[in-house]
Every structure is written in structure tokens, then in C-alpha cells.
N, C-alpha and C positions, 0 to 999 in steps of 0.2 A: 735359328732364332725363333723362339716362341713368345707370343705376346703375353698380355696380362692373364691372370687366373691360370698360371702355367700348369698347376696340378691337374685341373679339370681339362685343360687343353691337351696335355699329354695323355690323359685317359682317353679323350676323344680320338686322338691319333692312333692309340693302341687299338681301340675298338674298330676303327676304320681299316687298319691293316689286317686285323683278325678276320673281319667280315669279308674283306676282299679276297683273302687267301682261301677262306672257306667256300665262297661263291665260285672262285676259279676251279677249285678241286671238284666241286659238285657239277659245275658246268661241263668240265672235261669228261667226268665219269659218266654223265647221263646225256651226252651230246646227241644221242639218237632217240632219247625219250620224248614222247609227245607232250609231257607236262612241262618240259623246259621252256619252250617258247611262250606257253601260257603264263608261267611264273615271271618270265622276263617282261612280258607285256604288262602284267599287273603291277610290278614294281616300277616300270617306266611311267605308267599312268599315275601312280601315287606320287612319284617325284614331280611330275608335270603339274598335278593339281596343287601340291604344296607350293610350288613356285608361283603358280597363278594366284594363289591366295596371298602369298607374301607380296608380290608385285601389286595386286589389287588393293591390299591394305595400305600400301604407301601412296596409292593414287586417290584415296578417299579425300574429299575436300578438306576435312579436318586435319589430315595428315600430310597433305601434298606440299612439298617444297621443291621448286624447280631444280635447285642445285643438288638434290639428293634422291628424289623420288623416281626419276625416269630410269627405266631399265637399260642403261647404257654402259654399265661396267662390264668388263670381260666376263665375269662370272654370271651376269644376267643373260648372256648369250650361251654360255657353256652349260648351264643347268638344264634348259630345255633341249640343248643339243645332245646331252647324255641320254635323255629319254628317246629322242628321235632316232638315235643310233641303234637303240634296241628295238624300237617299233618298226623300223624300216631296214631294208638292205641297201640303202643309198650310200655308196662309197664315199662321196665328198663329205657327208656328215661324219663318218667314222674317221676320215683323215683329219678333219678339223678337231675332233675330240682328242685324237691321239696327240697331235702336235701342240694344239693350244692348251689342252687339259693338262698334259704332263709337263710341257715346256714352260707354260705361262701361268695357267690357273693353279698349279701346285704351290705357287708362292703364297697364295691366300692361306694355305694350311701351315706354312712355315712362319709367316708373319701376319697373323690374323689381326685385322683392324676392327676390333670389337669395342662397342661402347656399353656392353651389358655383360653381366656375369653369369655363372652357371645356375643361379637361381631363376633365370629368365628362360622362357620358352624359346625366345629368339636365339639365344646362345646355342642351344642344341639343334635348332633348325639350321643355323649357319653351318655347323659341323656336319650335319646329316647331308645337306645338299652339296656342300663343297667336297665332302668325301665321296659323294656319288659321282662327281666329275672324274676324279682320279681313279676311283674304283671301277667305274664302267670302262674307262680307257684300258685299264689293265685286264679287265675281264674279256674285252673283245680280242685282245692279243692271245690270252691263254685259252679261252673256251671257244672262240669263233675262228681263231687262226688268222686274224687280220694281220697283214704284213704290208707296211707302207713302202711305196716306191718313190722314185724321183718325181713322178707326176703328182703324187699326193703331197710331197714336200713343196713343189712349186705352187700348187693350189693353196695350201695352208699359208705359205709365206706371202703370196700375193694378197690373199684375203686379210691377213694381219696388217699389212701395210695400208691396204684400203681402209680398214677400220680406223687405224691411227690417223689417216689423212682426213677422215670425216670428223672424228671426235676432237682432235687437237684444236682445229680452228674454232669449233663450238665452245670449247673450254676457254680459249683465249678471248673470244669476243664477249662471252656472257659471264666470265668469271667463275665458271664451273671447274670441277676437277674429276670428271668422269674418266675412268681408266688411269687416273693419277697422271694425266698428261697436261694438267693445268699448272698454275703457279704454286699451288699448295702441295703439302706432303701428307702422307697418311698420319693419322693421329697417334700411331704407335711406331716405335723404331722399326726400320726395314732397310732393305738394300738401297732403296731410293735415296736415303739420307746421304749416301756416299757418291752420288752420280752428278754432283755439281748443281749450279743454279739453273733456273728456267731462263731462257728458252732452250738451252743446250741439253738439259736433262731429258726431254722427250726424244731428242735425236739419239742420244746414247742409249736410252731405253729400247728404242726400235732396233738399234744395232745389236744390243745384247740379246734381245728377243729372237732375232734372226739367227744368231749364233746358237742359241738354245735349241731352235728347231733343227738346225743343221746337225748338231750333236745327237739329236734323237734319230736322225736318218742314218748316221754313221754305222751303228751296229748292224743294221740290215744290209748296208752296202758291203761291209766286211763279211757278213754271213753268206751273201750271194757269191762273192769272190771265192770264199773258202769252199763253197759247194761246187763251183765250176772247176776248181783245182783240187778236188778231193780225192781223185784217183791216185794210185801209186805212181811214182815217177817212172817214165819210160826209159829203160836202159838199152844199151846197144844190143845186148843178148836178146832182150824181149822183142826188139824190132826184127832181129834176124829170124827168131822163131816164128813170128807172125808172117814174114815173107815166105818162109818155108812151107807153113801150113797152107797159105794161099796157092803156092805153086803145086803142092800135093793135090789140092782140090781141083786145080786146073787139069792135072794129068788124069784124075780119076774119071 
């Protein structure tokens, strides 16, 4: 489901997919090149500076609105996390970006809650920074070989529940809707429209979010099992041959 200005939004999605694929191909091809980390760091700092400018603009006295300006949405955490995942080798950052970015943050690309059109700078900044979340998560898998384990899943799931436990009461007490955990719904059609009324909706959102994180762990669990069982099956004849070879070596 794509929101308003669907032609421009689909173009933005296509560009994000193309740039991500190109970055992954170049990152893998030049994984030992000295310029790769320099380029990664430059892009990470650019993304971080754009995010700081966006957040700082909303915090200006003339623009500040408590219900909208605080950087408490999930994407407000994921955008700098994408940069930190490239700037550092800290595994918990990369785990959060993988699980939160692909499992939760990707919804912003599918159902963008935008109040401005493609003639606005903010429209393209939205797509650039939200695309950086998903694109960086995919890049770390393809170019850096990041492979999440059960410890990463537990960390990401626990952190997601802790974040919801902090934001939901704040929304309920002050009438906010950060993380869309409050009474209100996004201004545009989304999956949340089908999750029932508040206060049950945040509980169902949390359950579906955990399911999404678990589904992201499943391919790596299956891959590890396949790797452990990847050898040819042992037949009776092969076992006899191995016993004979061991006995031959013992007699030698």
C-alpha cells in the first residue's frame, strides 16, 4: 500500500532499490579496498547531519509542537542508528538496524504518512532517510556479511518492548501519538486501520512486531541447520569403508 503522490512515491522506492543493489554490488566487489570505509563513513555522516538538521528544525521555538516535534518515532531512532552501524563495528547497533529497520521501519516506505508532496524538499528528505534505514540494513548483510543470531533477536525484541513500554504511557498521559501507540491513527491508510480500537491496538501492534522480528530470524536459523546437515548422508557402506580404513591405519 503506497500513500499519496503514488507516482512520485513509487519512483522513490524504485530509486532506493536501485541504489541499494548498486551499493551492495560495489561493497562486495571492493570489500578489501581502502576507499570503501571512507566512503561509508562519509555517507553515514551526511545522513546523520541531515537527520540532525531535520530534528533541529522541528525543535525551533517557532516550529516546536510537543505532540509532533520530539524525536520519539521509531524512524527517529533508526535514522541515526543506520549511520552508527556504518561508523562503528558495534554489533548491537547492527542487530537493531536489521530487525527494527527491516521488520518495523520498512512500513514507513509501504505506507508513508506524508503531509507534503514531491514539490517539497521534505518529501525527498523523507524518502532519502527512510530509504537509508532499509538500504543500510541490506548493505550490512550483503557487503559486511552480518548474520543475526538468537542473541541479536533477543536483544532487538527486548529493546522493542522496552521502547513501547516507555512511549505508550507517554502517549496515553499526554495525548500524543509517537510510534502510533496512542489513540490516533496515521493520517493516511495503513495496516493500523485494521488492528482495532485503542487501547488494544498497541498490544496487537507489539505482538505483530515481535512476529515480524521472529520471521526475520527464521531464514538464518534454517540456513544454519542446512549448513550443519549439508554433508552427504552416511550409508552403511560408507561407515564400513571408514571402519576398514581406520583398521588398516592401525595395522600400518
